[in-house]
C-alpha positions, -999 to +999 in steps of 0.1 A: +150-323+055+172-293+064+155-259+063+172-230+046+177-197+066+158-179+039+127-201+043+127-196+081+129-158+080+107-152+050+073-153+069+086-129+095+097-105+068+064-108+050+044-101+081+066-071+089+060-056+055+023-063+059+022-046+093+040-015+080+016-013+050-014-015+072+000+011+096+007+035+067-028+031+053-043+037+087-021+068+092-031+082+059-068+076+066-066+093+100-050+123+084-079+126+060-060+119+028-086+096+013-104+123-005-071+138-018-062+104-033-097+100-049-095+135-064-061+129-079-072+095-092-103+110-108-082+138-125-057+112-138-085+091-153-103+120-169-070+133-184-062+098-197-094+095-217-092+131-229-120+148-209-098+168-185 
């Protein structure tokens, strides 16, 4: 069975995207942005249900 070029390159593309995502999450964590994200998420949730 002949393999298509898309099927050959797809795993490499997916692994590249995964590596970039992990790197960005690690960078944000090292910068201390975790609490900022949690505060924003809490504010959005409270505003959504009408308590904020």
